N, C-alpha and C positions, 0 to 999 in steps of 0.2 A: 440145131445140130446135135446129133446123137452119137455118142462114143460107145464102143463095145467095152473098152476098158480105160479107166482113168486113175491117176494118182493124186492124192491130196498131200501137199506138203505143209505140214504144221510148222509154225514158228513161234511168233509171240501170240498165240491164240489157242492155248492149251485147254480146250473144252470141246465137248461133243454136242452142244446146243447152241442155237442162234448163232451160227457160224457161216459166214457168207460162202466161202470157198467149198466147204463141205456140203452145204446145201446145193449149190450149183453143180458140184460134180455128181452128187447122188441123183439129182433131178435129171441130168443129161447123160447119164452113163448106165450100162447094164451092170457093170462091176466096178467097184471103187476100192483101191488099195489106199492105205494111209502110211505115211513115213514122218519121222522126226529125226533130224540130224544133230548130233552134238558136234557142232562145227569147230574143227581145230583151228580155223582161221581166227575165230573168236576166243577159243579157249586158251590157245598157246600164248595170247597176249596178256592173259591174267597172271599177275606176279604171285599173288597169294593162292596157294593150292587148297587152303581151307576157305573157300569163297562161298558165302551164304547163298548167293544167287544161283550158283551151279547146283547146290543141294535142293534149293527151292524148285528149280526147274526139274531135277531128277524126280523129286517126290510127286510133282504135278504130272509129268510124263508117265509115272508109274500108275497114277489114278486114271489118266486118260487111256492108257493101254488096257487096263482092266475093264473100263467102261466099254470100249469098242469090242473087246472080247466077249463081253455080255450080250452085245448084239450079234455075235457070230463072226465078227471080223477080228482085226488086230491092228496095233500100231508097230510097224517095223521101226526099230531104233537103231540108227547107224552112228559110227564115230569116225569122222574123217572130214575131208574138205567138201563142203556142201556143193561148191561149183562142180566138183567131179562126181560125187555120189548120187546127186539127183539125176542127172542124164544117164549114168550108168544103170541106176535101178529102173529107170523108165524103159530102157532098152531091154534089160533082163526080163521085166514083167510083160513087155510088149504092149504098153499102153499107147493110146492115140493122143492123150492130152494130160498135162500137168496143171492142177488148179492150186492156187495159193492166195493168201491175203496180202495186200500191199504193205510194204515197209517203207517208211519215208526217210530213212537215215542215208546219206550219200553212199556210204560203203555197201549198204544193202542193196541200193539202186543199181550200183555197178555189178554186184554179184548176180542179181536177178537178171539183168541185160545179158551177162555172159551165159547163164543157164539157158535163157530163152533162145540165144543164138545157137547154142549147141544142139538143143532140142529141134530147133527149126531145120538144122542140117539133116536131121533124120525124119523130117516131116511130122514131128510131134508138136502139138499146139501147146501154148503156155498161156493160161488164163489167170489174171489176178484182179482182186476185188477190194473194195473199201470195206473195212471191218473194224478197225480199232479206233475210229473216230466217228462223229456223227456227220461233220462236214469236212471235206479235204480240199487241198489244191486250190482250184478256182470256184469252188461252190459258193463261197461267200465273198463277194466283191462289192465295192463301192458302187454308187450309181453311175460313175463314169468308167466302170469296169476295171478298177485298180484294186490290188490287195491292200488290206488295212495294215497299217503299222501302229494304230493306237487301239487299245483294247476296247474302250467303251463303245465307240461306233461299231466296232467288230461285233461286240456282244449284242447290241441292239439289232443289227442286221441278222445275226444268228437266231435270236428269239423270234424275229419277224418270219424268218423262213421255216423254222422248225414246225413240224405237225405230226400227226399219227403215222404218216407213211415213213418218214425218216426214222421213227422210233420203234416201228413194229419189228418183231423178232422173225428170224428166218425158221420156218417150220421143218427143221432137220429130220425129226422123229417120223414124219409122214413118209419119208423116202429111205429109211434105214435098211430096208430089205434089199437095197442095191449094193450094200457093202460086200465086197469079196469075201466069201466064206473060206477062211484059211485056217491052217493048223496054228494055234498060238505059239509064239516064240518066247524065249526067256529074255528078261531085260538085262542089259549090261549093267554091271555094279558100278556105283559111283567110283569106287577105287580103281577099277579097270580104266576109268577115263582119266586117271591121274590126279583125282581130287580126294579130299577127305571130309569127313563129318565135321560140322561146326557146332555151335550152341543153338542151332535153329530150334530143336525140339524143346529146349527149356525156355524158350522166348515167348511162349503162348502165341505164336504166329502160325495159325493153321495154313496148310499148303493145299494146292489143288482146287478143284471145282467145289469140293465139299467145304474147304476152308473159306473160300470166297463167299459162298452162299451163307455159312455161319456168321461171318463178319458183317455182312450186309444186313442180315436179319437183326443182328444185335444193334447195328447202327440206326435202323429205321425206328427203333423204340426210342432213340434220343435225338433224332434228327431235328426235332423242333427246338432243341437247345443249342444246335450247332453254331448259330451266329454268335451267341454270347461265349460259349464254352471253348471254341476253337483255337483262341489265342493263348490259352493257359496250359503250359506243358504238363502240370502236375495233375490236371483233370483229364478224365476220359472224354474228350470233347470231339475229336476228329474221327474219321471213318476207318482208318488203318487199312484202306483198300488199295492204296498206291501200288504196291507190288503186285496185287492181283490184276490191276488194270495194265500194269506193265507187261505181264506175261499172258494176259488174256484168259485167265482162269474164271473171270466174270465177263459179262457182255456190257460194253459201254452203252448200248441201246437199252438194255434192261435197266441200268443205273439212272441213266438220263430220263427215261420214261417215267420211272417212279418219282424222281425229284420234280419233274415238270408237271406231273399230274397232281401230286400231293399239294403243291403250293404252300404258302406260309413263309415267314422270314428265314427259318432254319433251312428248308428245302431249297428256297431260292438262292441263298448264299452258297449252298453246296453246289447247286447247278452251275452257279457262277464259276466255281473252281473247275468244273468239268469243261466249261466253255473256254477257260484259260488254256486248258490242256489242248483242245482244238486250235486255238489261236497260236500257241507255240509250234505246233505241227505245220500250220500253214506258213508261218514265218520261216521255218526251216525249208520248206518247199520253194518259197519265192526268193530267199536269201541264203542259198546253201553255203555261202562263204562263212557263215557264223560257226559252221561245223569245223572250219579249219583255223579257229582261234582268232577270227577277225572281228573287230568291234562292229556292231550294227551302226553306230554313229561314227562315221569315218574321222570326225574331227577329234575323237578320243582314241584313235588307233595306237598312237605312240606315247601314251603317258610315261614320264620318266620315273617309275616307281623305284625306290631305293632297294626293294627286295632283300632285306636282311635275312639270311638263312636261319640265324638263331631265333629270330621272331617267328618265322614260318614253322619252325620245329616246335616251339612253345605252343603255338596255335594248334598244330596237328595232334599234339599229346594232351591237350587240355591243361596247360600249365601257364596261362597268360597272367594269372593273378586277378582276373575278372571272373567271378564265380558262375555267372549265368553262361558265359562264353565257354568256360571250361566244362561245365555240366553238360553242355550241349555236344561238345566235342567228344567227351567221354562216352556219352550215350551212343553217338555214331560209331565209335571204335568198338564198343562192347557189343552193339546190337545190329549195326547196319542200318538203323533208322534214325531219323532225326525230325522232331516236330517242325512244322512249316514255319511258324513264327521264329523259331530258333535258327532255321536256315537263313532267314533275313538277318538276324541279329549277328550271327557268326560271320556271314559273308561281308556285311558292312564293316564289322570290326577288323577283318583281314585287310580289307582294301583301304578303309578310310581312317583306321586307327594305326594299324601296322604298316600302312603304305606298301602293300604287296600286290603285285599283279593278279587281277581276278582269275587269270587263266590257271595260276597255280592252285587256287581253291577249287576251281571247276574240276581240275584233274584229280584233285584229292577225293572230292565227293564221287566222281565217276568211278574211283577204284573202291570206295567204301560203301556207298549207298545200296541197299538191296533193291530199292525201287528206281535205281538210275535209269533215267531216260534222257537221251542226248538233248532233245528239244527243250524239255522243261528245265533241265539242269543248266543248259546254256542261257535260257531265258531268265531264269532266276538269278544267275550270277551277273548277267549283264544288267539286270534291273538294279541289283544292289550297288554294282559299280557305276551306275549312271551312264553306261556306254550302250545300252540296249534300246529297243523300241519301247516307247511308252514307260521309260525308267524313272526311278526315283531322281528328282533334280540333283544335280551334283552338289549343290550347296546344303542339301538336307542330309544331315549326318546323325545316325542313331547314337544316343548316349547309352552305353552298355550298363550303366548303373540305374538310370531311369527305367530302361526296359526291364531290368531285373525286378525293381520294386513294383512295376506295374503288372508284369505278367507272372511273377512268381512271388507275390506279396509275403507269403509266410515261409518262403525259401524251402518248400517241400521238395521241389524238383531238384534244387541245388543240393540239399542234404542227401538225396538218393545217390547222386553221381560224385558228389565232392564230400564224402563222409568225414574228412578231416576237419570240415567247418560245422559239423552237426551241433556242437555245444553252443554256437553263436546264437543270440537272439534274433528275432525276425527283422530287426533293424540292422543290426551289425553284419549280418550275413551277406549283404549285397556289396559292401565295401569294407572287408575285414581289415584292411591295412590302417584304416582310421581308428581302430580300437587303441586305447592307451595301453602302454606296456603292462601296467598292474592288472589291467582287465585280462590281457592276453595271458598273464601268468596264472590268474585265478581259473582260467579255462584250460590251462596246461597246453596252450596253443601258441607257437611262436611263428609269427607271420614273417617270411623270408627263410624260414627253416621247414616248418610242417607244412606250409602252404606258400607259394611264391608271393612275393611283392609284385604289384603290377609291373609288366615288362615296359610299358610306355605310359605317359600321362595323357589322358583323354583330351583335355583342353588344348594342350600344346600341339597334340597330333592333329587335332581338328583344324587348327590354323595351318598347319603344313599341308594338309589335304586340300584345303580351299585354294591355297597357292598353287598347288600342283595342277589342279583341274583348270583354275583360271589362266595359267600360263601354258596350257596344253600346246605342243608344237604346231598342230595343224589347225588350231582354232582361230 
């Protein structure tokens, strides 16, 4: 089917290369227009108007707009309700089809169905494609045709199925002459969207396609050390690409292909993380109830957490008295980023030490994380809370001091984010409340005043948590 005019609707795929919807539109149309909508339905729900994600998107949209202009086209950038803006623009431009890449979150699915219906009433086609995952929905099923809820068999089936075909890029450049040649338009300012600048530019987190390429190039030089280095937050061990994957400034096919072809322990471990990402997307597809705060394991739906507000507040602020937990939470608050090992540590601490409902933590991360992705965030929280698929067994509880000694042995990460403890030696820094009063005096550090005493005792809370899970109402 060939169209005279088409419209490509960019969302979480802010790049002009290896892009499924853009490729199909260009290949099947004489003229292709491009649009991005700063969707008020999403933006109005954000409490903090200094939101790093909005600034990251704005910078990435700016780069994409310039890239399309260099091809002779443009990216029309709108601010409004996407449900109305897309059909209105399609009618205004007189296109016969709208092309976009699939989004798997329930609210996005509802929005897309609404848009498709409106377009259909005007005889405008709506095409959507797989782009942000390698395998989606029902593409990886068990031998009896059922979706997996345990990661390892899913991963094995994923690896068995993957080949060059699934990882090859879409040759967008070959069809760029079909971009509609239009007069370039100015980009709306960040301020006109009702948002303000953050500390993004000082964080050494490059934005857009250029930033994604730069980070990936840097990571490939140390990927062979990834397996050993990834658990240590004071070491440059991870890829730092999660936000680029979230907004599609990099191509998942390119990343997975590099890891798959390279081989070796580091690349295989990293590919494993990319497979987890696909796994959580398909969990969301087959079990959409998890997006509405439902436990994946129904027997843990109604755990009677005490939910002490003062404890939750201490956790949010990074003032629990457990240095690694506090350093991690302060990193999140100051940068919007949290190291993956620390996501597990802080989540386990909130649920199993502070006995606070995992949904409270999931919501806090959803507000703060620059790379927030519903499926992975929910999957991670339910894993830590032992309520999810293939989760940490409920009787296995992280010891925050042991985690600290093991993964930040010299206290480098703690010193960066909890500077009040910087004078402590490498042993003391993990449990500073154990320091004798004379030692505290010599360091001019008073635990309980300059840095809080632990808000709870790990050993006794561990027993409380075990009892809570053992006596779960629906077990």
